[in-house]
C-alpha positions, 0 to 999 in steps of 0.5 A: 299828117295831123297829130293831136295838138298841145292843150294850150287853149284858154284858161279854165275857171276854178270850178269846171262843169261836171264831165270836163275831166277824163276818166281816171286811169285804171291803175295809178301805179302804171307809168305811161311810157310816153311821158317818162324817161326811158330808164324810169321803172317802178319796182315791186315795192312801188318805188320808182327808179331811174337809171337803176337808182330809187327816187327815195335814195335820190331824194335822200342824197340830193334833196327835193325839189330836184330835176332828175335827168336820164343821161342815157335817154338824152344821149339816145334821143340826140343820136336818134335825131342825128341818125334820122337826118344823116350826114347831109343835114345839120341838127342844132340842139336848141340850148334855150331848152336846157343848157349846162356844160355837161349837156354841151359835152354830151352834144359834142360827143354825140355829134350834134351842133348847138344853137345859142341865143345869148352871151351866157349860152355862148359862154357856156358852150365855149367853156365846155369845149363845143367847137365854135364852128358848130355853134349858131347864134340866134336872138332878136336883139343881140348886143354889139358885145355879143356879136363881137364875141361870137365873131371873134370866137368863130361861130359857124353862123349868126342868124340875123333878125333885123335890118339893123342887125345885118349892118351890125354883124357886117360892121363887126366882122369887117372890124375883125377882118373876117367874113361872117356866115349868116342866115336871115330869119324870116317870118312866113305868115304861118301861125302854128296851132299852139299857144299865142306866146310860143307861135313865132311865124305870124307877122305880128311878133318880135322875131324875124323879117316879114316875107310880106311886103318884100321886106325879106327880099330887101334884107337879102339884097342888103346882106348880099351887098355887104363885104363882111357877110356871107349869106348862106341861107334862110331861116324859118321857125314857126312855133313850139310844141307842134305836132302837125306837119302841115305848118312846115309844109306851108312854111317850106313852100314860102321859103323856097319861093324866096330862094327862087326869087333870090336866084332869079334876081341875084343869080345866087342859089343859097345853099342852106335852109333852116326850118327851126325846131318846135317839134312837140313832146308828150306831156300827157297821155293824150299827146302823140309826138312824131319820132325823129325819123318820121320828122326827118322823112317828112321835112326832107320830102317837103323841101325836096318837092318844093325845090323840084317844083321851083327848079332849084337844087335842094339846099342843105337842111338844118333843124333845131330840136331842143325840147324834143331831145331834153324834154322827155329825159327829165322829171321833177321830184317833189316832196308833198307838204300838205294835202287839202281836200276841198269837198265837191271840188278837188284836193290841193296837193302842195309841194316844196317847189312850184312856179319858181321851178316850173313857170310853164303852167302859169305862163303857157297854161301847159298841162303835165302828168304827175305820179306818186313815186315813193310807194305804190297805192291801192287807194281810189283815185282823187282829182288833185291839183298840184301847187307850189309854196309861193305866195301866188294863187297862180302857183300851179304845177299840175292843174288837174290830175288823179292821185291816190286818195291816201296821198300824205305829207312826206310822200314823193311825187314826180312830174315827168317831161320837165327837161325843157325850159323848167330849169332854164326859166326858173326864178328866185321868186319869194327868194326860193332857191333854184333846184339842182339838176342831177344826171343819172346813168348806169346806177350812178348819179351826179349833180351837173347844176348844183342847188342854189344856196342862201349864200348865192342869193346874198352874194348878189345883194350888195345892199 
């Protein structure tokens, strides 16, 4: 059941041993379907289009850098997840990957629920019309105000993350005359094979209540005793950018073991189990993600088998794909500013964005693909590093990739699979303005998150 893992290993030095790099592709003009949105194509003149619109026109109309999002692809992936799990399970889109009011409306129309983890995400969801009962509220340190607002709005569930939060939610619910549905997030001691900063189920980290030492069992006991809470299930999330299902198998075994203990001690069979998200996508040709129907089949079989062994009724399963839906649907469009060959090393290609619009390379050592998209080229491939415009040596967008040797200032290049976390984690480092998000569908393009302006920056500076 194992698939290739995300390349999130140790950082390499600036100069790598000969032979480290894989061979360049036979044709740099070919777009690997694994990493590009569904409607992305290259025309006979070499110009890449998405949703029927050439990137040259998008750059002219909306400027660069810009996140270009394939709406048809997003909707298709959302439907695929909803269909794969069927009516007897719940799919919660993880809003932290990328959230806007347009996205909320798409999710609502496609029948998905929504997972939020801050007051701002909750406000965005409610302002766009997502029914509150289809919202789950996450977070390891929810403020009293956020909890009060969520309960007042009628969110369908709150995932409690600590002993203190169990009390806070119960108190807020009672003060509002409500009984709030909650799940308890536990850490099951499974360390997903991913980057240290995105592995979330081993015990030495900030999320959840450890299963070890009876702490999760004690959290359950307390939640069952509080009148303001209705405990509906257990939540487990083992990490992000995961291709190997074996971690979910171990996690499900331990979660179901807890459900069995709850039944034996309290006489209660909790009706739900949430296995979180974290399913990986293809950032490069080496990545091999699973399809939603494969994931649904595997997770359903795992939980069903574990419950049969424990002589429990199979609970309703919830999952939380975020990256797996939005990640592949977008690419970031840049204009090349300078091209700097370093003989014997690589060519540095500087673009008009950088770590302010994609911090993942610097933060997680993430790997990306890149392509020349404003024309075709028959030039030989050259080893390149795509870097940004920031005053930071770690300002790297794509560490190592092959680009045509005739790449020049003014060319447009695009980095695929940037739909997840890039805009969500964008910053104003060096007072650089955050790019817009442009949704493209059926030959039409529209801004769904506008480009920041200098007026936006100065408006916050009360000086």
